[in-house]
C-alpha positions as a LaTeX table, in Angstrom:
\begin{tabular}{lrrr}
\hline
Residue & $x$ (\AA) & $y$ (\AA) & $z$ (\AA) \\
\hline
Met1 & 165.26 & 2.39 & 95.51 \\
Asp2 & 167.79 & $-0.17$ & 96.74 \\
Ala3 & 166.15 & $-0.30$ & 100.13 \\
Val4 & 162.75 & $-0.87$ & 98.58 \\
Glu5 & 164.10 & $-3.61$ & 96.34 \\
Asn6 & 165.94 & $-5.33$ & 99.22 \\
Thr7 & 162.95 & $-5.39$ & 101.60 \\
Pro8 & 160.96 & $-8.16$ & 99.88 \\
Ser9 & 164.04 & $-10.33$ & 99.53 \\
Thr10 & 164.75 & $-10.10$ & 103.29 \\
Gly11 & 161.22 & $-11.13$ & 104.05 \\
Ser12 & 161.40 & $-14.00$ & 101.60 \\
Lys13 & 164.49 & $-15.26$ & 103.32 \\
Glu14 & 162.96 & $-15.12$ & 106.79 \\
Lys15 & 159.92 & $-17.14$ & 105.83 \\
Pro16 & 161.85 & $-20.12$ & 104.51 \\
Met17 & 164.11 & $-20.00$ & 107.57 \\
Thr18 & 161.07 & $-20.00$ & 109.86 \\
Lys19 & 159.55 & $-22.90$ & 107.86 \\
Ile20 & 162.81 & $-24.87$ & 108.13 \\
Ser21 & 162.96 & $-24.26$ & 111.89 \\
Met22 & 159.44 & $-25.56$ & 112.30 \\
Lys23 & 160.29 & $-28.63$ & 110.30 \\
Leu24 & 163.35 & $-29.28$ & 112.46 \\
Val25 & 161.23 & $-28.99$ & 115.54 \\
Leu26 & 158.70 & $-31.47$ & 114.20 \\
Arg27 & 161.44 & $-33.86$ & 113.19 \\
Asp28 & 163.68 & $-33.73$ & 116.31 \\
Ala29 & 161.32 & $-32.77$ & 119.14 \\
Gly30 & 158.30 & $-34.91$ & 118.21 \\
Ile31 & 159.55 & $-38.04$ & 120.04 \\
Gly32 & 160.43 & $-36.05$ & 123.16 \\
Ile33 & 157.00 & $-34.44$ & 123.18 \\
Ala34 & 155.32 & $-37.81$ & 122.91 \\
Leu35 & 157.40 & $-39.15$ & 125.83 \\
Leu36 & 156.47 & $-36.05$ & 127.91 \\
Val37 & 152.76 & $-36.55$ & 127.14 \\
Leu38 & 153.02 & $-40.22$ & 128.28 \\
Ile39 & 154.75 & $-39.22$ & 131.51 \\
Val40 & 152.17 & $-36.50$ & 132.30 \\
Phe41 & 149.26 & $-38.90$ & 131.46 \\
Phe42 & 150.45 & $-41.71$ & 133.68 \\
Ser43 & 151.45 & $-39.27$ & 136.44 \\
Leu44 & 147.89 & $-37.87$ & 136.55 \\
Ser45 & 146.07 & $-41.20$ & 136.07 \\
Thr46 & 148.07 & $-43.46$ & 138.41 \\
Glu47 & 149.03 & $-43.00$ & 142.01 \\
His48 & 152.55 & $-44.43$ & 142.17 \\
Phe49 & 154.03 & $-43.55$ & 138.76 \\
Leu50 & 156.23 & $-40.76$ & 140.07 \\
Asn51 & 157.26 & $-42.71$ & 143.12 \\
Pro52 & 161.13 & $-42.73$ & 143.26 \\
Asn53 & 161.18 & $-46.51$ & 143.50 \\
Asn54 & 158.98 & $-46.80$ & 140.44 \\
Ile55 & 161.11 & $-44.32$ & 138.49 \\
Ser56 & 164.18 & $-46.40$ & 139.44 \\
Asn57 & 162.39 & $-49.55$ & 138.24 \\
Ile58 & 161.54 & $-47.93$ & 134.89 \\
Leu59 & 165.17 & $-46.87$ & 134.28 \\
Thr60 & 166.46 & $-50.30$ & 135.24 \\
Gln61 & 163.95 & $-52.05$ & 132.96 \\
Ile62 & 164.86 & $-49.71$ & 130.05 \\
Thr63 & 168.57 & $-50.45$ & 130.31 \\
Ile64 & 168.92 & $-53.78$ & 128.45 \\
Asn65 & 166.59 & $-52.80$ & 125.62 \\
Leu66 & 168.37 & $-49.41$ & 125.26 \\
Ile67 & 171.79 & $-51.03$ & 124.91 \\
Leu68 & 170.50 & $-53.53$ & 122.34 \\
Ala69 & 168.73 & $-50.71$ & 120.49 \\
Ile70 & 171.92 & $-48.63$ & 120.29 \\
Gly71 & 173.52 & $-51.42$ & 118.31 \\
Met72 & 170.41 & $-51.94$ & 116.27 \\
Thr73 & 170.55 & $-48.22$ & 115.34 \\
Phe74 & 173.92 & $-48.73$ & 113.68 \\
Val75 & 172.53 & $-51.70$ & 111.69 \\
Ile76 & 169.32 & $-50.04$ & 110.63 \\
Leu77 & 171.10 & $-46.85$ & 109.58 \\
Ile78 & 172.89 & $-48.83$ & 106.84 \\
Gly79 & 169.59 & $-50.33$ & 105.78 \\
Gly80 & 170.02 & $-53.66$ & 107.55 \\
Ile81 & 168.19 & $-55.47$ & 110.33 \\
Asp82 & 169.34 & $-57.82$ & 113.06 \\
Leu83 & 166.88 & $-60.45$ & 114.24 \\
Ser84 & 169.50 & $-62.41$ & 116.20 \\
Val85 & 170.26 & $-60.03$ & 119.14 \\
Gly86 & 167.89 & $-61.88$ & 121.56 \\
Ser87 & 169.49 & $-65.24$ & 120.87 \\
Met88 & 172.95 & $-63.68$ & 120.88 \\
Leu89 & 172.17 & $-62.22$ & 124.30 \\
Ala90 & 171.54 & $-65.71$ & 125.64 \\
Leu91 & 174.70 & $-67.11$ & 124.07 \\
Cys92 & 176.81 & $-64.24$ & 125.41 \\
Ala93 & 175.26 & $-64.66$ & 128.83 \\
Val94 & 175.89 & $-68.39$ & 129.15 \\
Val95 & 179.51 & $-67.98$ & 127.87 \\
Gly96 & 180.09 & $-65.14$ & 130.36 \\
Gly97 & 178.28 & $-67.04$ & 133.14 \\
Ser98 & 180.41 & $-70.10$ & 132.54 \\
Val99 & 183.59 & $-68.07$ & 132.89 \\
Leu100 & 182.18 & $-66.19$ & 135.92 \\
Thr101 & 181.66 & $-69.43$ & 137.83 \\
Ile102 & 185.16 & $-70.91$ & 137.21 \\
Pro103 & 186.50 & $-71.99$ & 140.61 \\
Asp104 & 189.65 & $-70.45$ & 142.15 \\
Leu105 & 189.38 & $-67.20$ & 140.21 \\
Ala106 & 189.46 & $-63.94$ & 142.16 \\
Val107 & 186.26 & $-61.96$ & 141.83 \\
Trp108 & 187.83 & $-59.19$ & 139.76 \\
Gln109 & 189.48 & $-61.75$ & 137.48 \\
Ala110 & 186.27 & $-63.63$ & 137.00 \\
Val111 & 184.33 & $-60.45$ & 136.20 \\
Val112 & 186.95 & $-59.14$ & 133.75 \\
Leu113 & 187.37 & $-62.45$ & 131.95 \\
Ala114 & 183.55 & $-63.02$ & 131.83 \\
Thr115 & 183.03 & $-59.55$ & 130.38 \\
Leu116 & 185.73 & $-60.11$ & 127.74 \\
Ala117 & 184.30 & $-63.54$ & 126.85 \\
Ala118 & 180.75 & $-62.22$ & 126.52 \\
Val119 & 181.74 & $-59.22$ & 124.42 \\
Ala120 & 184.00 & $-61.40$ & 122.25 \\
Thr121 & 181.15 & $-63.83$ & 121.66 \\
Gly122 & 178.89 & $-60.95$ & 120.59 \\
Val123 & 181.65 & $-59.56$ & 118.33 \\
Val124 & 182.14 & $-62.92$ & 116.60 \\
Cys125 & 178.38 & $-63.35$ & 116.01 \\
Gly126 & 178.01 & $-59.77$ & 114.82 \\
Phe127 & 181.04 & $-60.04$ & 112.51 \\
Leu128 & 179.63 & $-63.21$ & 110.95 \\
Asn129 & 176.24 & $-61.55$ & 110.41 \\
Gly130 & 177.84 & $-58.57$ & 108.67 \\
Trp131 & 180.43 & $-60.51$ & 106.65 \\
Ile132 & 178.08 & $-63.13$ & 105.33 \\
Ser133 & 175.48 & $-60.52$ & 104.45 \\
Ala134 & 178.01 & $-58.16$ & 102.72 \\
Phe135 & 180.22 & $-60.81$ & 101.04 \\
Trp136 & 177.40 & $-62.73$ & 99.40 \\
Gly137 & 175.01 & $-59.75$ & 99.09 \\
Leu138 & 172.33 & $-61.57$ & 101.11 \\
Pro139 & 169.49 & $-59.75$ & 102.89 \\
Ser140 & 170.50 & $-59.25$ & 106.53 \\
Phe141 & 166.97 & $-60.32$ & 107.49 \\
Ile142 & 167.71 & $-63.85$ & 106.25 \\
Val143 & 171.27 & $-64.03$ & 107.58 \\
Thr144 & 170.34 & $-62.87$ & 111.09 \\
Leu145 & 167.31 & $-65.18$ & 111.10 \\
Gly146 & 169.75 & $-67.99$ & 110.64 \\
Met147 & 172.04 & $-66.63$ & 113.37 \\
Leu148 & 168.99 & $-66.44$ & 115.64 \\
Asn149 & 168.67 & $-70.19$ & 115.51 \\
Ile150 & 172.40 & $-70.86$ & 115.60 \\
Ala151 & 173.04 & $-68.71$ & 118.71 \\
Arg152 & 170.03 & $-70.11$ & 120.55 \\
Gly153 & 171.00 & $-73.69$ & 119.72 \\
Ala154 & 174.59 & $-73.00$ & 120.81 \\
Ala155 & 173.43 & $-71.52$ & 124.13 \\
Leu156 & 171.32 & $-74.61$ & 124.81 \\
Gln157 & 174.14 & $-76.92$ & 123.77 \\
Val158 & 176.78 & $-75.21$ & 125.89 \\
Thr159 & 174.68 & $-75.40$ & 129.03 \\
Asp160 & 172.80 & $-78.61$ & 128.26 \\
Ala161 & 169.64 & $-76.42$ & 128.60 \\
Arg162 & 170.48 & $-75.64$ & 132.23 \\
Thr163 & 170.55 & $-72.24$ & 133.97 \\
Ile164 & 173.86 & $-70.94$ & 135.35 \\
Tyr165 & 173.85 & $-69.18$ & 138.68 \\
Ser166 & 175.81 & $-68.83$ & 141.95 \\
Phe167 & 177.71 & $-65.77$ & 140.74 \\
Pro168 & 180.01 & $-63.83$ & 143.14 \\
Gln169 & 177.94 & $-61.70$ & 145.50 \\
Thr170 & 179.94 & $-58.60$ & 144.61 \\
Phe171 & 178.90 & $-59.09$ & 140.97 \\
Asn172 & 175.28 & $-59.61$ & 141.94 \\
Asp173 & 175.25 & $-56.48$ & 144.07 \\
Phe174 & 176.52 & $-54.41$ & 141.12 \\
Gly175 & 173.19 & $-54.88$ & 139.28 \\
Ser176 & 171.26 & $-53.07$ & 141.97 \\
Lys177 & 173.74 & $-50.26$ & 142.82 \\
Met178 & 172.51 & $-46.65$ & 142.75 \\
Leu179 & 174.38 & $-43.37$ & 142.10 \\
Phe180 & 172.58 & $-40.14$ & 143.03 \\
Gly181 & 169.32 & $-42.09$ & 143.04 \\
Ile182 & 169.90 & $-43.42$ & 139.51 \\
Pro183 & 170.62 & $-47.12$ & 138.75 \\
Val184 & 174.30 & $-47.53$ & 137.80 \\
Val185 & 173.32 & $-49.86$ & 134.96 \\
Phe186 & 171.24 & $-47.09$ & 133.39 \\
Leu187 & 174.14 & $-44.65$ & 133.70 \\
Ile188 & 176.27 & $-47.16$ & 131.78 \\
Ala189 & 173.59 & $-47.26$ & 129.07 \\
Leu190 & 173.62 & $-43.48$ & 128.91 \\
Ala191 & 177.43 & $-43.46$ & 128.58 \\
Leu192 & 177.06 & $-45.88$ & 125.64 \\
Val193 & 174.47 & $-43.56$ & 124.09 \\
Ala194 & 176.93 & $-40.65$ & 124.42 \\
Val195 & 179.70 & $-42.67$ & 122.73 \\
Ala196 & 177.40 & $-43.77$ & 119.92 \\
Trp197 & 176.13 & $-40.21$ & 119.43 \\
Phe198 & 179.75 & $-38.99$ & 119.04 \\
Val199 & 180.62 & $-41.76$ & 116.60 \\
Leu200 & 177.57 & $-41.27$ & 114.41 \\
Ser201 & 177.51 & $-37.49$ & 114.39 \\
Lys202 & 181.10 & $-36.34$ & 114.79 \\
Thr203 & 183.19 & $-38.96$ & 112.87 \\
Val204 & 183.71 & $-39.78$ & 109.24 \\
Phe205 & 182.89 & $-43.36$ & 110.07 \\
Gly206 & 179.43 & $-42.32$ & 111.33 \\
Arg207 & 178.71 & $-40.08$ & 108.37 \\
Leu208 & 179.56 & $-42.89$ & 105.97 \\
Leu209 & 177.09 & $-45.18$ & 107.71 \\
Tyr210 & 174.41 & $-42.64$ & 106.99 \\
Gly211 & 175.73 & $-42.37$ & 103.45 \\
Ile212 & 175.43 & $-46.11$ & 102.91 \\
Gly213 & 171.86 & $-46.00$ & 104.13 \\
Asn214 & 170.99 & $-43.15$ & 101.74 \\
Asn215 & 173.01 & $-44.17$ & 98.67 \\
Glu216 & 175.50 & $-46.99$ & 99.00 \\
Glu217 & 176.51 & $-46.76$ & 95.34 \\
Ala218 & 177.66 & $-43.18$ & 95.84 \\
Val219 & 179.72 & $-44.28$ & 98.87 \\
Arg220 & 181.28 & $-47.05$ & 96.79 \\
Leu221 & 182.09 & $-44.69$ & 93.89 \\
Ala222 & 183.74 & $-42.38$ & 96.33 \\
Gly223 & 186.26 & $-45.14$ & 97.05 \\
His224 & 185.02 & $-46.43$ & 100.39 \\
Ser225 & 184.70 & $-50.14$ & 101.21 \\
Leu226 & 181.03 & $-51.01$ & 101.69 \\
Met227 & 181.99 & $-54.37$ & 103.21 \\
Phe228 & 184.13 & $-52.76$ & 105.91 \\
Tyr229 & 181.38 & $-50.39$ & 107.04 \\
Lys230 & 178.57 & $-52.94$ & 106.89 \\
Val231 & 180.61 & $-55.52$ & 108.84 \\
Ala232 & 181.63 & $-52.89$ & 111.37 \\
Ala233 & 177.98 & $-51.92$ & 111.95 \\
Phe234 & 176.97 & $-55.49$ & 112.75 \\
Thr235 & 180.12 & $-56.05$ & 114.81 \\
Ile236 & 179.35 & $-53.02$ & 116.94 \\
Ala237 & 175.82 & $-54.31$ & 117.46 \\
Gly238 & 177.30 & $-57.67$ & 118.56 \\
Ala239 & 179.69 & $-56.04$ & 121.01 \\
Leu240 & 176.82 & $-54.14$ & 122.59 \\
Val241 & 174.85 & $-57.38$ & 122.94 \\
Gly242 & 177.83 & $-58.75$ & 124.92 \\
Ile243 & 177.79 & $-55.74$ & 127.26 \\
Ala244 & 174.01 & $-56.05$ & 127.67 \\
Ser245 & 174.40 & $-59.72$ & 128.64 \\
Ile246 & 176.77 & $-58.88$ & 131.49 \\
Ile247 & 174.34 & $-56.28$ & 132.83 \\
Tyr248 & 171.48 & $-58.72$ & 132.45 \\
Met249 & 173.34 & $-61.27$ & 134.56 \\
Ala250 & 174.18 & $-58.69$ & 137.17 \\
Arg251 & 170.52 & $-57.65$ & 137.40 \\
Leu252 & 168.91 & $-61.15$ & 137.55 \\
Asn253 & 171.87 & $-63.12$ & 138.89 \\
Ile254 & 171.39 & $-65.92$ & 136.34 \\
Ala255 & 172.55 & $-66.85$ & 132.84 \\
Ser256 & 169.90 & $-68.89$ & 131.04 \\
Pro257 & 169.95 & $-70.23$ & 127.47 \\
Ile258 & 166.30 & $-69.21$ & 127.06 \\
Ile259 & 166.64 & $-65.54$ & 127.93 \\
Gly260 & 166.22 & $-62.82$ & 125.30 \\
Ile261 & 163.26 & $-64.27$ & 123.42 \\
Gly262 & 161.56 & $-61.39$ & 121.63 \\
Phe263 & 164.23 & $-58.83$ & 122.74 \\
Glu264 & 165.12 & $-58.21$ & 119.11 \\
Leu265 & 161.60 & $-56.92$ & 118.47 \\
Asn266 & 161.71 & $-54.53$ & 121.41 \\
Ala267 & 165.07 & $-53.21$ & 120.20 \\
Ile268 & 163.80 & $-52.69$ & 116.65 \\
Ala269 & 160.67 & $-51.02$ & 118.06 \\
Ala270 & 162.73 & $-48.57$ & 120.14 \\
Val271 & 164.74 & $-47.58$ & 117.09 \\
Ile272 & 161.70 & $-47.14$ & 114.84 \\
Ile273 & 159.69 & $-45.27$ & 117.48 \\
Gly274 & 162.78 & $-43.08$ & 117.90 \\
Gly275 & 162.51 & $-41.92$ & 114.28 \\
Thr276 & 165.10 & $-44.03$ & 112.54 \\
Ser277 & 164.01 & $-45.00$ & 109.04 \\
Leu278 & 163.76 & $-48.73$ & 108.29 \\
Ser279 & 165.20 & $-48.05$ & 104.87 \\
Gly280 & 168.32 & $-46.58$ & 106.44 \\
Gly281 & 170.12 & $-43.22$ & 106.19 \\
Arg282 & 168.03 & $-41.28$ & 108.72 \\
Gly283 & 167.77 & $-41.32$ & 112.47 \\
Thr284 & 169.71 & $-40.59$ & 115.65 \\
Val285 & 170.80 & $-42.52$ & 118.68 \\
Ile286 & 169.13 & $-39.80$ & 120.84 \\
Gly287 & 165.86 & $-40.72$ & 119.15 \\
Thr288 & 166.57 & $-44.35$ & 120.02 \\
Leu289 & 167.06 & $-43.38$ & 123.68 \\
Leu290 & 163.66 & $-41.62$ & 123.63 \\
Gly291 & 162.08 & $-44.59$ & 121.80 \\
Ala292 & 163.35 & $-46.98$ & 124.47 \\
Cys293 & 162.05 & $-44.66$ & 127.18 \\
Ile294 & 158.62 & $-44.54$ & 125.56 \\
Ile295 & 158.42 & $-48.34$ & 125.48 \\
Gly296 & 159.56 & $-48.55$ & 129.15 \\
Val297 & 157.19 & $-45.83$ & 130.39 \\
Leu298 & 154.28 & $-47.34$ & 128.42 \\
Ala299 & 154.94 & $-50.82$ & 129.78 \\
Asn300 & 155.20 & $-49.55$ & 133.36 \\
Gly301 & 152.14 & $-47.38$ & 133.13 \\
Leu302 & 150.04 & $-50.17$ & 131.75 \\
Ile303 & 151.17 & $-52.44$ & 134.61 \\
Leu304 & 150.10 & $-49.75$ & 137.08 \\
Phe305 & 146.72 & $-49.71$ & 135.34 \\
Gly306 & 146.46 & $-53.44$ & 136.16 \\
Leu307 & 146.25 & $-54.59$ & 132.57 \\
Ser308 & 147.08 & $-58.23$ & 131.71 \\
Asp309 & 150.25 & $-59.26$ & 129.83 \\
Phe310 & 148.15 & $-60.03$ & 126.77 \\
Leu311 & 146.51 & $-56.57$ & 126.64 \\
Arg312 & 149.89 & $-54.87$ & 127.22 \\
Gln313 & 151.38 & $-56.78$ & 124.27 \\
Met314 & 148.47 & $-55.76$ & 122.09 \\
Ile315 & 148.75 & $-52.11$ & 123.03 \\
Thr316 & 152.49 & $-52.08$ & 122.52 \\
Gly317 & 152.03 & $-53.63$ & 119.08 \\
Val318 & 149.49 & $-50.94$ & 118.17 \\
Val319 & 151.94 & $-48.24$ & 119.31 \\
Ile320 & 154.70 & $-49.71$ & 117.12 \\
Ile321 & 152.48 & $-49.79$ & 114.08 \\
Leu322 & 151.33 & $-46.19$ & 114.73 \\
Ala323 & 154.94 & $-45.10$ & 115.13 \\
Val324 & 155.84 & $-46.46$ & 111.67 \\
Ile325 & 152.73 & $-44.85$ & 110.11 \\
Ile326 & 153.44 & $-41.50$ & 111.79 \\
Asp327 & 157.11 & $-41.75$ & 110.72 \\
Lys328 & 155.99 & $-41.98$ & 107.09 \\
Tyr329 & 153.95 & $-38.79$ & 107.38 \\
Arg330 & 156.61 & $-37.00$ & 109.42 \\
Glu331 & 159.18 & $-37.79$ & 106.68 \\
Arg332 & 156.98 & $-36.02$ & 104.13 \\
Ile333 & 156.07 & $-33.09$ & 106.40 \\
Thr334 & 159.61 & $-32.41$ & 107.54 \\
Ala335 & 161.30 & $-32.81$ & 104.14 \\
Val336 & 163.54 & $-29.78$ & 103.84 \\
\hline
\end{tabular}
């Protein structure tokens, strides 16, 4: 009798477990499947997509957006947004470029000091974004919109609207270095993804960022400082902007006060396409990596198709809107 009674209960347990597994696949693997479909499509429809040089170009082009998007992930997970990363990139670049071109410095000294200066500039801007937003309870949209103009104006003021160049050749060569056929700058971005993944998934700090995005009042009642974590998220994003600016200079061998226009939109797009919720509390940095790859592969494939810049912008915009719509349905379907 016991065996008969237990049989239905075993089956009833297996079905929910199977259902949960399917939901997890839909939630976590959907972005990867979409990227794979894009790669297969462009591989079959264009002649040079899988050319090693083209693959290297794609990875190099993904790098800056990926680094910015990692920082944006931290901010969006707490329910914020940062519209200033493009302008901050320009400010960090011109500060770093100014240090890099100081006469009489050894190359290694110039590079180290320029990196520290660029990252410090990003940290200060990010800290101000987070502190002003948290202290006065202002929407981060408005605060970072203000920082967008402040940072851009500061970059133009510092350089008198001129481009900085003539960097040390060793520094310029770094931007094109390869390791095992992979651009070194992309490997740096992957290392930052790994660090961000560990912080968000394996530390109390990371779990509390998710908690703030889901229910910040519960986090506050548990005795945690909302201001500390909010400011920290924006500060991390600022530091990553500083790192991205150094890589940008190494790639293009210039530091211009007008670089980075629209970069914040690409970073936000990578995060949202990667499955992070705009309302916060849900998403992964691995999804952000895949989202950045989707944007890079799509842009490259459309270029190989010979489409104009205007059509590529339109198609990319459609993809972003579709990603947000699909994310809404996926959230309902995969609710466990």
